[in-house]
N, C-alpha and C positions, 0 to 999 in steps of 0.2 A: 282278153276280150270283155268277157263276164267282168273282170276284175273293172273295168274300166266304167264299164254301165252304173255297176251299182256305187261308186264314187262318183257318178254325174249325179245318181239319187240322190245323197248325201248333202253333198255342196248345195244344190233346190231346197232340200230341210232346213239347211242351218240360214240359208237368204231368206227364206219365208218369216224365219223365226227373225231374224233380226227386223224382217217390214213389218212386224204387228208391233213392238218396241218405240220404235222410233215414231218423235212427232211431228206432220206434216205440217209445217209453218205457213200461218195462212197468206197468201200474196197479197194481201191490203192493210195487213198490221205494221205498224211502224215497228220497226225493229228499236229493243232498250239494251243497255248495257247490263248486264246482272251486277256489277262487283259495282259501290257506292264508295266513290274514298271523299267523307266528310273530316276529318283529321290530318292534318298535318306533323310530322314530327319531324324537326330540325336539332341534330347533337351537337355540340358545340366541344371543343377541343378546349381538355384544360391546360390553364397557361401557370406558369410560377410565378409566384409575385417577386419583381425585380428591383420595385423600389417600396423599400421600408417606411411609413410614415413614420413622424421624430413623435417618440413616446409612447413605442410599441414596443414593448418589452418579449423579445422572444425563449420566454422559460417558461415550464412546465411546472404548474400549482403542486406546493406540495403543504405538508399538515403537518408539524412537527407539535411534539409533546414540551420540547422545551420549551415551545412560549405560550405555552396554557398559563395563566393565575387565575388565581379561586375567587370568586364572586367574594366583592367586600360588603356588601347590600346585598338584602333578596330582592329579586327580581318585580316589578312593579308588573304587577296581571290591568286588565280593565277596570275601571272604576264607573261604575255607574252615574249619572248624572244627578245630583242632588237639589232639591230645592226648597231645601231648610238653609236658611245661613242664620248663624248663631254669634253672638258676641259676648264675652265675658271682660269686665272691667273692675280693676281694683285702682281708686283713688286716696293719695295720702298727704292732706296739705299739712304743714308745720310751720308756728310762726312763733318765736321764740325773742322775750326781750330781758336785757342783763343791765343793771347799772353797779359799778363799783367808784365811790367819790362822787357821785352827779350832783353839782351844783343847784341843777334845774329841779331836780328832786324826780321822784318815781318807783314804781314796784317792778321788781322783776315778775314775770310772768312768760307765759309756756300757751300757748293753744294748739290745739290736736282735730281735724275734721276727717274722718273715714267714709268713701263713698263706693259704693258697691253694685253694680248692673250686671245683670240681666237677661240678655235679650235670647228672641227666639219669633224667627220670621218664615212664613211657608206660602211661599206665590208660585201658582201653577197655571197659566193659560186662565179659566173663569176665577177661583177662588182666591180670597188672600186670610191670610190669617196673620195677626201680629200681636207680641207677646211683652209686655217687661216685666223687670221685677226692682223695684229701687229704694236702694235703703241707704240713709244717711245719717251718721251720727258725729258730733261734737261737743268736745269741753275745753275746758277753761282754766289752768290755775295760774292762781295768781301773789303773792307775797303775802301772809297775813290774813289771808281768807280761806273758806273752803271749794274746793271744786265747784263750778257750775256748768249748766248745761247748754249749748250756744246751736245746739242741731240735732232735729229727731224728726225724721221719716221713716215712713214705710209706706210705698206706693205699688201695687200692683195693676197691670191695664191689659185688656185684650179686645184686640175688635177683630168680627169676623165679618168678610166682604165679600159680596159674589157679583159679577157682571156679566152680562148678555152676551161680546163678542172681547176678542182680544186686542180689539183696537181702539178702545173708551177707557178713557183714566175713572170711572166714575164707577162705584160699586154701590148695590143693597149691601145697607151695614148691620151688626148689631156690635153693641160696646159693652164691656164691662170693667168697672174703676172702681176701688177699694182704696183709702188711707188712711192709717193711724201712726201712732208714736210708737218706742221702744219704752220710756220711765214716764216716771212723774217730772212734771213741768209747774215754776213755783214762781212768782212773782218777787222775784231777789228785792232786798235782801230778808223776807220772810220764807223761812223752809219746812215751816210746823203744818200751814194751810197749800196742799197743791192744789190749781186750777186749772189740773188736764192729768192725763193718766193713760194708759194702754185700753184702748177700746173705749177712752172716754177724754176727746170722743173720736167717734171712728164713722167716716162716710163712704157708702156707698150709693154708684148710679150704676142703674143698668136701663136700655134704650135700644131704639130702632130706629132706623134714619140712610141717610147716605153717604158715601165717601168720595174724597176726590184725591185719588193717591198718584202721583206721579212715577214713572218706573222706577227712578231709581231710591223712591223713598225719602228723596228732597224737603216733598213737600205734602204736605195731609191736614184736611179739615172735616170736620165730622159734621154732620148738622144731623140732628136727632129733633122731630116736634114732638116725641113722646119717651120722656125719661123721667123714669121713677127713681128720686134721689131718695135713702133712708138715713138718718145720724140715730146713731148710738151713744148713751152716756150709760155703762153698764157699773160703772163706782156708784156706789147709795149714798153717798155725801152729796157729791157734785149732781145726782140727779134728784136727789134732796132739794137741793136750790135751782132746780128748774136753769142748769148751765146747759148751751148750746143750744137755746132754743125747745128744750123737752118741755114736757107740762111738770111740774115741782110730784116729784114719788115716780114719775115714768123714765122706760129705760129705753124707750125710742119715739121717732115718729118719722112720716112718711109724707113726700110733697112728689106732685106731677107737674112736670114743668118742660121747658123747652131748654135744649143741651147745644152749643157750638163749641167747638173744641178745635184749634188750630196749632199744626206745629210745624216750622220753618229751621231748616240746618243750610247754611252757605258756607265757604269758603271766599273771604270775602277780599280775601289781601295772603300772600302767598304764609302760610303756618297759621295765619289768622282766621277761628273760624266763629263762627255767629248762630247761636240756639235759640229760638223762640221759641215759646211755646203757653199759650193760652186758654182757658175755659171762663166760658159764660154761659152764667145758667140762671132762668129767671122760673118761679112757680107759679101757677094758672090760677091755683084756687088763693093761697093765703098773701102771697103780695106782686101779684101779677106785675112786672117793669121795673120790681125793686129786681136789679143783677146782682148777682156776687160773681167775682171776678177774683179770678186765680194765675197772675202772669208770671212769668218767669222767663228773665234775659240774659242771657249768656256769652261770655266772650272769653274763649279759648284759646290761647297763644302756648303755639307748641316750639319746644327747643328743640328736644329731639324726641326717640321711642320711648323716651323711658321719663322727660323732665319733661314740665307743661305749668303755666301759671294759669290762674280761671279769675275772669274780673264779673262780678254777676249780679242782680238784683230778681229782687221778690217781693209782687206788692199783691195783697187779700185783701178783700173786703166781702163780709159776710156779714149780714144783717141781724143772725142768731148768736153771733158773736159779741156780746156788751162789756163794754169796760167801765171802770168808775162806779163799781156797784157798793150799796152800801146797805151794812146789816147793822141790827139792832144788837141788845147786851145778850140775847140770847140766842143769838145766829138767823133770826128772821130775816128775808129779804123787804128793807126799807123800798130800796130803789135800784129797780137791775139792772141802769146804767144806759148807754150810750152806744150802739156799733162805730166800727172807727178805720180808718184804712191802716191796714201794717206794713210796715213795709222794715225790707233787710237788704243790706249790701253785704257781698262776700268779697273777697280780697287774697288771695292763697296759692302760695306756692309749692309745687310739691313734685308727685311721682305720679305715673300712671301706668299700669300694668295689663297687658293683653292676655289672656289666658284662653 
């Protein structure tokens, strides 16, 4: 009986303990589900492919050393874009005439003309820099007479331009140009008195202006309202005679004037290219309005990558270059002569090699 009373007391204590930890719900509160499901996972069973598409090869890829071949060339890595374009051209034209028992007569002759051109151009966004060095020399050998010079030229030109944006073809430009020759020139058949030498004359142009240049460089026009022209006669004899416009005894004289140059290249027909180049200059102080002209027009007929034909003309008029000069017995100049139009025509077939 005593054990039963103790068991009843213990059961009452345990019940009170459960009552303290139990949370009595509010009868006015809406019951909520404590488990929120926001993701639904569906598992599909994998089935084996029964129909294999055509062209699919059910093989295990293998790598065998029997099929490995060594590299025949060095792998090419990444080559950064270059903004320089370069061109080297060597040309050689040869003309030959031979006679054997020719009733109409004639002398055997051979002539050769060598042409070497180096071009280096830079163009990127706002800047343009064009450089060209052109060398030409020609000789003629005829039976019964000594060698004669037919062509002689050294020409170096450089033009630097800057534009405001990449859409316009107009550039603010500065231009440098220099011309002279390699060897002595004579008024044949006189071979004792040279009429020209290296740096006699030598012409230098330097000025600033504006240029219009197409993106492919096929058309280039340069206009300079302020250009310095210097004429050099470094040979003493020619200087004392006042050749090429210098005062007697002087080695150089300078002019300030207006310069226009234009170059145009276009393939007018298949394998026929026209190249036009002209320089117009007038001096402000000594003879304004009297225009010096230097005009070249060439037709290049391309046969293949190595053989070509060239038909060209060259016209020069310079008021400072006189003809029909008259000297007295002592060598003094009596009559300086008059300027004349100089004309040259060239026809040749030869080889052109680019490197």
